[in-house]
C-alpha positions in Angstrom: 11.9 -23.0 -19.3 13.7 -21.5 -16.7 16.1 -18.8 -16.7 18.9 -17.9 -14.5 18.2 -14.6 -12.9 20.5 -12.4 -10.1 17.6 -12.3 -7.2 20.2 -8.9 -5.6 20.2 -7.6 -9.0 16.5 -7.5 -9.6 14.6 -7.5 -6.2 14.8 -3.9 -5.5 13.6 -3.0 -9.0 10.6 -5.5 -8.4 9.8 -4.2 -5.0 9.7 -0.7 -6.6 8.8 -1.4 -9.9 4.7 -1.0 -9.0 4.9 1.0 -5.8 3.6 4.1 -7.6 6.3 6.3 -6.1 9.4 8.7 -7.3 12.5 9.3 -6.0 12.1 12.8 -4.5 13.0 12.5 -0.4 10.7 14.6 2.0 11.9 17.6 3.3 13.4 17.6 6.4 11.6 19.7 8.3 8.5 17.6 7.2 9.0 14.6 8.4 7.8 15.7 12.2 4.4 16.3 10.8 0.9 14.6 12.4 -2.2 14.4 11.2 -4.0 17.5 11.8 -7.4 17.4 11.3 -7.7 20.7 9.5 -5.0 20.2 7.5 -5.9 17.4 6.2 -9.2 18.1 5.6 -8.4 20.7 3.8 -5.6 18.7 1.6 -6.2 18.6 -2.0 -9.7 17.2 -3.5 -12.0 14.3 -3.2 -13.6 12.3 -5.8 -16.6 9.8 -5.6 -15.4 8.1 -9.2 -18.5 6.1 -9.3 -20.6 9.7 -9.3 -18.3 11.8 -10.4 -19.2 14.1 -7.5 -16.4 16.2 -5.1 -17.0 14.8 -1.3 -15.7 16.4 1.9 -13.5 14.3 3.8 -16.6 13.8 6.2 -18.3 12.3 3.8 -15.7 10.3 2.6 -15.2 9.1 5.6 -19.0 8.2 5.9 -18.5 6.1 3.0 -15.4 4.0 3.8 -16.6 3.7 7.8 -19.5 2.0 6.4 -17.5 -0.6 4.5 -15.9 -4.3 6.0 -12.7 -3.7 4.0 -11.4 -0.8 2.4 -7.8 -0.4 0.2 -6.3 2.9 0.3 -3.3 3.1 -2.3 -0.8 5.4 -1.6 2.2 6.5 -3.4 5.0 5.9 -1.2 7.3 8.9 -1.3 4.3 11.6 -0.3 4.2 12.6 3.4 0.9 13.9 2.5 -0.6 10.5 1.8 0.7 9.3 5.2 -0.8 12.2 6.8 -4.4 11.5 5.2 -4.1 7.6 6.1 -3.0 8.2 9.6 -6.2 10.3 9.9 -8.1 8.4 8.6 -6.9 5.8 10.9 -7.9 8.1 13.6 -11.6 9.4 12.7 -12.5 5.9 11.3 -12.0 4.4 14.6 -14.0 7.1 16.5 -17.1 6.1 13.9 -16.6 2.7 14.6 -14.6 0.4 16.2 -11.7 -0.6 14.1 -11.3 -4.4 13.7 -7.8 -4.6 11.8 -5.5 -2.6 9.9 -2.9 -4.4 7.3 0.7 -2.5 6.1 2.1 -3.6 2.8 5.3 -2.4 5.0 5.6 -4.9 6.8 6.6 -8.3 6.6 5.3 -11.8 7.9 9.0 -12.3 9.4 8.3 -9.1 11.0 4.6 -10.1 12.8 6.1 -11.8 15.9 8.0 -8.3 17.0 4.5 -6.4 16.0 2.8 -8.4 18.2 5.2 -8.3 21.2 5.6 -4.8 20.9 1.7 -3.7 20.0 0.5 -4.4 24.0 3.4 -2.6 25.4 2.4 0.6 23.1 -1.1 0.4 24.5 0.5 1.1 28.1 1.4 4.6 26.6 4.5 4.2 27.5 7.7 7.4 27.1 9.4 6.3 24.3 11.3 7.7 20.8 9.9 6.6 17.8 13.2 5.8 16.5 13.2 2.5 19.3 10.0 1.2 17.9 11.7 1.4 14.6 14.6 -0.7 16.1 11.8 -3.1 17.7 10.1 -3.5 14.7 13.0 -4.2 12.7 12.0 -1.6 10.4 13.3 -2.0 6.9 15.1 1.1 5.7 13.4 0.8 2.6 10.2 2.3 4.0 11.5 5.6 5.4 10.5 5.7 8.6 10.8 9.8 8.5 7.5 9.2 5.8 6.0 6.3 7.9 7.0 6.6 11.5 3.8 8.5 12.7 1.4 6.6 10.7 2.9 3.3 12.0 2.8 4.7 15.4 -0.4 5.9 15.2 -2.1 2.3 14.2 0.7 0.8 17.2 -0.9 2.6 19.8 -4.3 2.2 19.2 -6.5 -1.1 20.6 -6.7 -3.1 17.0 -4.4 -5.5 15.2 -1.8 -4.9 13.5 -1.1 -7.1 10.3 1.6 -7.9 8.1 0.4 -7.8 4.2 3.2 -8.4 2.2 5.5 -11.6 1.2 9.1 -12.1 3.2 12.1 -11.9 1.3 13.0 -15.2 0.9 9.3 -16.3 -1.0 10.2 -13.5 -3.0 13.6 -14.8 -3.6 12.2 -18.4 -4.2 9.8 -16.6 -6.2 12.0 -15.5 -9.1 13.4 -18.9 -9.6 9.9 -20.8 -9.7 7.6 -18.4 -11.1 4.1 -19.2 -10.6 1.0 -18.1 -11.9 -1.7 -17.3 -10.1 -5.3 -19.1 -10.5 -8.2 -17.4 -10.9 -10.4 -15.8 -13.4 -10.4 -12.1 -12.1 -6.2 -11.9 -11.7 -5.8 -14.1 -14.3 -7.8 -13.8 -17.7 -5.5 -15.9 -19.3 -7.7 -16.3 -22.8 -6.8 -12.5 -23.3 -4.4 -11.5 -20.7 -5.7 -8.0 -20.3 -4.1 -8.2 -16.5 -0.7 -9.5 -17.3 -0.1 -7.1 -20.3 -1.0 -4.0 -17.9 1.5 -5.2 -15.6 3.9 -5.8 -18.3 3.0 -2.2 -19.5 3.7 -0.8 -16.2 7.1 -2.7 -15.4 8.4 -1.9 -18.6 7.8 1.9 -17.9 9.4 1.6 -14.6 12.5 0.0 -16.5 12.7 2.1 -19.1 11.7 -0.3 -21.3 15.4 -1.9 -20.7 14.3 -5.3 -19.2 14.9 -8.4 -20.5 12.1 -11.3 -20.7 13.0 -13.3 -18.2 13.3 -10.4 -15.6 9.8 -9.0 -16.4 8.4 -12.4 -16.1 9.9 -12.7 -12.8 8.7 -9.4 -11.8 5.3 -9.9 -13.0 4.7 -13.5 -11.0 6.2 -11.5 -7.6 3.9 -8.7 -8.2 1.2 -11.2 -8.7 2.3 -13.2 -5.4 2.1 -10.1 -3.4 -1.0 -9.1 -4.5 -2.5 -12.1 -3.8 -1.1 -12.4 0.0 -2.3 -9.2 0.6 -5.9 -10.4 -0.2 -5.5 -13.9 1.9 -4.3 -11.4 4.7 -6.9 -8.8 3.6 -9.8 -11.5 3.7 -8.3 -12.7 7.0 -7.9 -10.1 8.9 -10.7 -8.9 11.8 -13.4 -6.9 10.1 -13.8 -3.8 9.4 -10.1 -4.1 7.9 -8.0 -1.6 6.0 -4.8 -2.6 3.9 -2.7 0.0 2.8 -0.4 -0.2 0.4 1.0 0.8 -2.8 -1.4 2.3 -5.1 -1.0 0.1 -8.3 -1.7 -2.8 -5.9 -5.0 -0.9 -4.5 -5.9 -0.5 -8.3 -9.2 -2.3 -8.9 -8.3 -3.1 -12.7 -5.0 -4.8 -12.2 -4.6 -5.9 -7.8 -5.7 -7.0 -4.5 -9.3 -6.7 -5.2 -9.2 -8.7 -8.5 -7.5 -11.8 -6.1 -10.5 -10.8 -3.3 -13.2 -11.2 -6.4 -11.0 -14.6 -7.2 -11.2 -15.9 -3.4 -14.5 -15.0 -2.5 -16.8 -15.0 -5.7 -17.9 -11.7 -4.3 -17.5 -8.1 -4.9 -14.1 -6.0 -4.5 -13.3 -3.9 -1.3 -13.8 -0.1 -1.3 -11.2 1.5 -2.8 -9.5 4.9 -2.4 -6.6 6.1 -4.1 -4.4 8.9 -3.0 -2.6 10.4 -6.2 -1.1 13.9 -7.0 -3.2 16.6 -8.8 -2.6 16.0 -12.2 -2.6 12.1 -12.2 -5.1 9.9 -14.1 -6.9 7.4 -11.8 -10.2 6.3 -13.3 -13.6 4.7 -12.9 -12.4 0.8 -13.4 -9.3 1.6 -10.8 -10.9 3.1 -8.0 -14.2 4.2 -6.0 -12.0 7.5 -4.7 -9.5 9.4 -5.5 -7.9 12.4 -3.2 -5.6 14.0 -5.1 -3.0 16.1 -3.2 -1.1 19.1 -4.3 1.8 18.1 -6.0 5.0 17.9 -3.6 8.2 20.4 -4.1 11.3 18.1 -5.2 13.6 18.1 -1.6 17.2 20.0 -2.6 19.8 16.8 -2.7 21.8 16.4 -0.1 26.1 16.7 -0.7 27.0 13.8 0.9 
């Protein structure tokens, strides 16, 4: 049975529900920060979840550089996570040629713009980053103050940058159709483990104030977004790095399960970026980089 849903009312909630982010805005003074190698290497603590060992940033880099596909799961509103991602892209390219970078923050309808702007940026023109955001039709929901430095690094680099998300029109249709993904890892219909976990997360993100039709729609969209990211990651030139929200990156919930469904092979290597005090378990990631808890910014008086 299909239920009438207000797409305009539930789309923002769906987009944000599994992004593993909070409502804290970045301090204005920090938005111009670049990926200083010294600062990033000293930021927080890195753990190899498979062995329990602490790693240096260089040791982590060596592990990631050897993998054909890497997923980096972030907390979207943490500037430190974007600085780490920027540093990783810069350093990986120095260790071996980077095949491609994929961003959850880019939709398919922006790909043509990316492909047009990127060759121009590689000529190293003098241009305001904000103008690049305009040329890319960067979506306001992904704060440019947070992502600008990371995007400019990727766009000026020699490798292709790919969109990894669904278009808004696709999401709108998914809310109506609510198709189920096919695959034993991402579905596990007999036990419902993945579905139940995702539903619990969606409920928590909505303070348990969500009805069954909307819950079903959000679950369907979330899994279809994970499937799209997996498809794009597999199609992208290797070695490939996908940057997405932490729940998309989790090996027991998101994109890695869909990669296993599509290939029958192992999951990509997963690095989760998390604030200190968060819990990241062995089944969820290969590595976790714990960053200091960001101080709340003072809200503007607009």
